[in-house]
Phi, psi and omega in degrees: 000319180206144180231116180215159182260145179237104183251145170207162171053057176290313175056046180294137181086005186282323185282141175274324186281126186306311183300321179282332176296308178306314187289331181296313184289325182297320177306315172298316174302322175292318177301318183291313184299318184292327183289323180290316180298318177290346188050049174293165178281322177205168177246138167252126173243110190269050175097156182058046172298313175257164181271353171212162180291343179231077181291164178289164187297324180299311180298321182295319179304309181293322176295319176301323177303318177293313177300327177302313183295325169301311182304312179297333180265009178053048177244109183284156179231136185243133184231166158222165171283142173251184191294340179272320185263008175275145178236139177297336181284340186087353179261117176218170180288356165297326180302318182302311179304319181294314185284347167286352180084015182266343179204176176225114174289115188269003181281091183236110189208162184212149177279135169222090183064238181281342185258157167247121188257125180264134181254144185276160171253119182262128183219112176043050182079006178259129172258122185249126178240148183212151173215128188285158165286155181224169177296142176063019177072026187285354178280343188301306181305314180304315187293338177288347177254359187287132169232161177250149160284110190289155175226076188309133175091344183270150173285125193246127177243130178248119180260123181228142166244089182197178173254140180256146185297328184290341177269325189276335185050235179275004182294142176291065182226135180290121184220155179271142184280130182301329183292338177276344178285148174302151182284144183213159174276340178201124176259111179277101186259150164218182181108304176281115188283070181209151171272106185218142178223133175227107195038249179256021168266131188221122167254119178282350188085168178284157176292331174212141176309136189264349178207182186298311184298325181287331175291326180288320185277323191257318180078324184200170176273180182198159168211181184237141164252129188245122179235111182295330180278355178268145182299316174259091193297334185256120175244117185280124174258113180275136181249075192261111179248316180225146175285154179237131173250138177242130172235124177249127184239134178247129187214149174245003186226098182292343183284337176246004185300316179308305182298328176296310184297309179294335172292315182296316183294326179297340180274355187254157173272107184259351186298124178063027177241159176270122179259120176261117185254107178246122175251124183229164171135177184238115186285133167253345175226129182072179180237174178310326181290348178283340179281118188275085182294321181297328177290321173299316182297321182284336178295315183285334172294322172298328180277007175071029178291153173289311180194146175249126179242124186247148176232120180241020192292330178268008182263112191244158173262133182289136183295132180245129176267116184257129176250099178240138178257118182230122183277315177264097190302338182286352178255010185303313182302308188293318180296320180291326181293312177304310178298320179299316187295325175290327181274346184223066180301127185201160179283337183288341181300332181283347179265353185298310175311311184297324181287318175299319176292331174298312181288351176271359182302145181253149179294128180280159176303126183077355180277129181288159179298323178295315177305306183304309181302316181298318177306310174305303183307309185299322180299316180296313177303317178299315179296317179280349183059051180229000000 
């Protein structure tokens, strides 16, 4: 009856690291090429095409080129805004794509008393309905009031960018009850970055993992091609561009952690792979700054790794109780630093007086708060050489 692609959570422009930003876009490019190769009748993008409502010009130029490929292949694209590319003003760059003739936003609705009425976008006998995602899950309450202008006899697709109860389970997350949603033949969902199906409710997963944890869990992106004439109507399309290697190091000594990490990395085949390095533990010697990440990055570069992504969220510094007898209270700060440095030898200690002095800077007359904050931050960066 119908064959279409279901894409969600592309998040173009989301990564700050250039290699991963590039890989994210290449995954989207791969998805578009597969849609054309598979000769789908149309493409759905269920929210968060962009990571923000106002993406950078470089991202926009490359995105337009991909949509142009779809248009030249005569494959229409239907979209809704997600929680990232949604704007409270209602104006986003999705409007620019639509006005250029590259896609159609199917979020067409109106308030009618206590209800929100969705109007369909009709395409070759298919009725497409959509409602946008919003910041902080604010769309959930609205979706409990949604009704549709029905189209009897048509195949109905409902595009949503939200969390549904069947997917969130016991997670403390606001989610809409599936039983309250209008009946449809297919629910094209976005927002939750997971490959999940419940009856005809489908999350295809992100086009590319959006953070460290997602890279660890998912390794790569995916989307679905739906063919209602096929016995197995859902065909998962894997977007494998790079292998992901994970290394977890537990340490209590930052002073020898660098050597330990490099030793473990040296046992692995790193070439052309994304390396995820998670460091955890409670440091009894040294601080995070004593781990020479520049040296580690240089090592994996020599091994021709694609990129190293590190996570030190679970690396803590052991609380130190200092018992100091000070006769001259004016020297309390200096003596505290001295005692701490003796008990916790580290190259970082010599920077502490400079940092304290930097954070003691005063706002100058006529200087705005933002300029003052930038000046303090830049001074700290200069001291830390970052």
